[in-house]
N, C-alpha and C positions, 0 to 999 in steps of 0.2 A: 504493499500499500504506499500510494506517495502522501507526502502532507504536502496541501493547498497553502499558498503564500497568502498570506491576511494583505486585505486592499486596505490602502491608507486614500488612497484617492480613486476614483474611477477607470474602471478596464475593464477590461475584454480576457477573462479567462478560459482555454480552450485546451481541455484535455480530450484527449482519446487512448484507448486503452487499446491492446492486438484486438481483443476478443470483442468488444467493441467493432472497430475496425475489419476484424472475418466474420462477424454476425452480417453486417452490413453486403458485403460482396458475396455472402451465403445466398443473403434472400434475394439482391438484384439476380445473380443467376439462376437459382432453382426457379423465380419469376418469367426468367428468359427475357429480361429487359438489358442485357446487356449486348443488345443486335444494334447497328446500326447501317441505312443503306447510303451509300454515294451515288450519286450522279452525276454526269458531267457537268449540267446547268451548276451545281453548289461550286464549283472550284473557280474564283477569281481569275478573271482573264490575265491579268498581271503573273499570278503562278508558272512558276518556270513549264511543273509538268504535267498535262493537261490530261482530261479520262478522253480521250480519242486514242485510235488505233494508229494514228499519224504522228499521236505523240511515243506510241508503246513501240516503234519503228527499232529503239534502240537493243531494246529489250530482244525482241521476237519481230524480224523482219515479216516471216510466215503471216503475224497477222495483218499487218499493211496490205499485202499483197494479197489477202482472202477476203478484206473487209476493209477495203480504201477509205481511210479518214469518217468511219463511222464513232458515233459516240459511244461510251463503254461506264458500265456502271461497276461498283466495289459492294458487295456485301462483308460487313464485319462483323464477327461474333465472337464471346467467349466460348475455349472449348470447355474449358476446364473452369472452377473457379476461380479468380486471382488470391494470390495471398500475401497477406500484407504484412508488413514489422515494425511497429512503433519504437525509434530513435528517439533521441534526445534533441538532436538537429534535424529530423527528416524521417520522412514514412517513405519507405521504401516497397516496392512492390515483384510480384513476379505474373507478369503476364502471361495469357494459354490463349492463346487467339489465332483465327483461320481469315483470311480474306479468299471472296469467291473472285475473280472479275469476268463477266457478261460483256456481249459486244451488243448494242442494240441498232437490231435490223431496223429499215424504215417503215417496216409493218408494227412496229415494237414488238416482236418478238427477241426474245433476251436467248444470246446463244454462251453458253459456258466455254472461257477459252482457256483460265488455268486456275488452280486452286493453291494458295500459298498459306502452309500452316506456320507462325510467328509467335515464336515463346520471346518475349523480353523481359528485362529488366528495367525497373524504372527508379529515379527518387524522386520527391515531390515535398518540397519546402515552403510554408507559409510565409508571405511579408508584410508587411504594415506598412503604407506610405503614405503618409497626410489625413492617417484618419480613416486609409483606406483597406479592407483586409483583401489577400493577393495571394499569389503563390505563384512558384516556378516547377512546371513537371521535366526533368532531362533524364532522356534513354543511358542508361546506362549499359546496356548489354542486347543481343539480337541474335536468335539462331533463328534462322527461315530453312524453311522445306518446301520445296515445291512440286505440284505435284500438277503435269501437265494434264489442260482436257483435250 
């Protein structure tokens, strides 16, 4: 058990235990809430990598040849419950995710083109700037495992 400091002036105290953090990830994972679909129109135009087959030509020339300059979608989801650990300076997590890419044809049919399983280690640190609570998340490790469709 930790002893909480005594407040002599107004302050915000946020305490998160590993039990609370991992209970939350378990609840979200079990409820199926750790899913996200990203379409090409959700990516800002000035972002260097667009969700279009033409942008993916560097990674897969056959994709651009087979589906010239077609929009794409990414479907992201957690394969397993994320694992979190609390440290005095940050919250560390291991994410077990998958990303499936689809080409969106003119008739709105989605053609699966690849599946990528990604295990990643991340570190999150809270920050307070001018009475605003924020934070940073940093990728500290990545293990991709591609499966071509």
